[in-house]
C-alpha positions in Angstrom: 67.4 4.5 43.5 67.0 8.0 44.7 66.3 9.1 41.2 63.0 7.2 41.5 62.3 8.5 45.0 62.7 12.1 43.7 60.9 11.6 40.4 57.6 13.3 39.8 56.6 10.7 37.2 57.8 7.4 36.1 57.1 5.4 32.9 55.8 2.0 34.2 55.9 -0.8 31.6 53.6 -3.7 32.2 53.2 -6.6 29.8 50.3 -8.0 27.8 49.7 -11.8 27.6 51.6 -11.8 24.2 54.7 -10.2 25.9 54.3 -6.8 24.4 55.1 -4.0 26.8 52.8 -1.1 27.5 54.2 2.0 29.1 52.1 4.3 31.3 53.2 7.4 33.2 52.3 7.2 36.9 53.0 9.0 40.1 55.0 6.9 42.7 56.0 7.3 46.3 58.5 5.2 48.2 62.2 4.6 48.6 64.9 2.0 48.4 63.5 -0.8 46.4 59.7 -0.5 47.2 57.4 2.1 45.6 53.6 2.5 45.6 50.8 4.1 43.7 47.1 3.8 43.4 44.9 3.1 40.5 41.5 1.6 39.6 40.8 -2.1 39.9 39.7 -2.2 36.2 42.6 -0.2 34.8 44.5 -2.0 32.0 47.8 -1.7 34.0 46.1 -3.5 36.9 44.7 -6.2 34.6 48.1 -6.7 33.0 49.9 -6.9 36.4 47.4 -9.6 37.6 48.4 -11.7 34.5 52.1 -10.9 34.6 53.8 -9.1 37.5 57.0 -8.2 35.6 57.6 -4.5 35.3 60.2 -2.0 34.1 60.4 1.5 35.3 62.2 4.7 34.1 62.0 8.3 35.2 59.8 10.2 32.8 57.9 13.4 32.3 54.1 13.9 32.7 53.5 12.4 29.3 55.7 9.3 29.9 58.5 10.5 27.7 61.8 9.0 29.0 65.0 10.9 28.7 67.7 9.5 26.6 69.9 7.3 28.7 67.5 7.0 31.6 68.2 4.1 33.9 65.9 1.1 33.4 64.8 -0.6 36.7 63.3 -4.0 36.6 61.1 -5.8 39.1 57.6 -6.9 39.9 54.3 -5.2 40.6 51.7 -6.6 43.1 48.1 -5.5 43.1 46.8 -5.0 46.7 43.2 -4.4 47.4 43.2 -4.6 51.2 42.2 -1.3 53.0 45.5 -1.0 54.8 47.6 -1.2 51.6 45.3 1.2 49.8 45.4 3.7 52.7 49.2 3.4 53.0 49.6 4.1 49.2 47.2 7.0 49.3 48.9 8.6 52.3 52.3 8.3 50.6 51.1 9.7 47.3 49.2 12.5 49.2 52.3 13.4 51.1 54.5 13.6 48.0 51.9 15.3 45.6 49.8 17.3 48.0 47.1 19.4 46.3 47.5 17.6 43.0 46.5 14.3 44.6 43.6 15.9 46.5 42.4 17.4 43.2 42.3 14.0 41.6 40.3 12.7 44.6 37.7 15.5 44.1 37.4 14.7 40.4 37.0 10.9 41.1 34.2 11.7 43.6 32.4 13.9 41.1 32.7 11.3 38.4 31.2 8.7 40.9 28.4 11.1 41.9 27.6 11.9 38.3 28.0 8.3 37.2 30.6 9.2 34.6 32.8 6.4 33.3 33.3 2.9 34.8 33.0 2.8 38.6 36.3 1.4 39.9 37.5 0.4 43.3 40.9 1.9 44.3 43.8 -0.6 44.5 47.4 -0.1 45.6 50.2 -1.2 43.3 53.4 -2.1 45.1 56.5 -2.2 43.0 59.5 -4.2 44.2 62.5 -3.1 42.1 66.0 -4.4 41.7 69.0 -2.1 41.6 69.9 -1.2 38.0 73.0 -2.9 36.8 
């Protein structure tokens, strides 16, 4: 699954209660069959994962556009809110995305200070993926 390890973005599909899939582009870090990213505890993808842990993942671009013939990986997503899991995910993402990740942290702190938008706790999402086949 080195294509996922090397990918800048993936299209993460999570599922609504009615079974409809919702694709969202996200950053990921990890290798082998376990990948991580962070998001807000009130984000829709987080809420969907709490109701249904099934996911599909494909390499995508920044906007979530998947290339024709891209491999579909299936698996599960687990929402983790403990400080150790969140810190591990943040460190992995920071290592892979560098200044881009740090810039998002600055924006998040500004939004919190200015009370813009919903205030959310950071959670880690851990994806356990099965080899394509």
